[in-house]
C-alpha positions in Angstrom: 28.5 -14.8 -15.3 26.9 -17.5 -12.6 27.1 -17.7 -8.9 25.8 -20.5 -6.4 24.2 -19.2 -3.4 22.9 -21.5 -0.3 19.7 -21.7 1.0 17.6 -23.2 3.6 15.3 -26.2 2.6 12.5 -24.1 3.7 13.4 -20.9 1.9 14.0 -23.4 -1.7 10.5 -24.9 -1.5 9.4 -20.8 -1.1 11.0 -20.4 -4.1 9.6 -23.1 -6.1 5.9 -22.3 -5.2 6.7 -18.6 -6.3 8.0 -19.9 -9.5 5.4 -22.1 -10.1 2.7 -18.9 -9.2 4.8 -16.3 -11.2 5.2 -19.3 -14.4 8.6 -18.3 -13.8 10.9 -21.1 -15.9 14.1 -21.1 -13.6 15.0 -19.9 -10.0 17.3 -17.2 -11.6 13.8 -15.8 -13.5 12.1 -15.9 -9.9 15.0 -14.2 -7.9 15.1 -11.7 -10.0 11.0 -10.8 -9.6 11.5 -11.4 -6.0 13.8 -8.1 -6.5 12.2 -6.4 -7.9 9.2 -6.5 -6.1 11.3 -5.9 -3.1 12.2 -2.7 -4.1 9.3 -1.8 -5.4 8.0 -2.4 -2.1 10.1 -0.2 -0.6 9.8 2.8 -2.7 5.7 2.9 -0.7 4.9 5.2 1.7 6.3 4.7 5.3 5.3 8.2 7.2 3.6 9.5 9.7 0.1 7.5 9.9 -1.3 10.5 12.9 0.2 13.1 11.0 -1.9 12.4 8.0 -5.3 12.5 10.6 -4.1 15.3 12.1 -4.1 16.7 8.8 -7.3 16.3 7.0 -9.0 17.6 10.3 -6.9 20.8 9.9 -8.3 20.5 6.3 -11.5 20.3 6.9 -11.7 22.9 10.1 -9.6 25.3 7.2 -11.8 24.7 4.3 -14.0 28.2 4.8 -11.7 30.1 3.3 -11.6 31.0 -0.7 -9.7 27.9 -2.1 -10.5 24.7 -2.2 -8.0 22.6 0.3 -8.7 19.8 -2.2 -6.6 21.7 -4.4 -3.6 22.1 -2.2 -3.7 18.5 0.5 -1.1 16.9 -1.6 1.5 20.2 -0.9 0.4 20.4 2.6 0.1 16.5 3.5 4.3 16.6 2.7 5.2 19.3 4.7 3.2 17.7 7.4 4.8 14.5 6.7 8.6 16.3 6.5 7.9 17.7 9.7 7.1 14.4 11.3 9.8 11.7 9.6 13.5 11.5 9.0 15.3 11.9 5.9 15.5 8.5 4.7 
């Protein structure tokens, strides 16, 4: 089954440019690529960068203990970001 969609001339030209750049044979293949790329991009980090800075500065101050901070930085980062960011 196929569906026709309307796009502006500018968007069509951009899709054609993308099609040639990625070596896709059809516009449908190009759209599948664009959708997959957009979905992957949507999964990227969207947290509070300031919270990361605070975490790293606090990690430097607390490294005097016996446990190496670098061993737990991912856990501390997750906790700090959970406090700062609303759930999706």
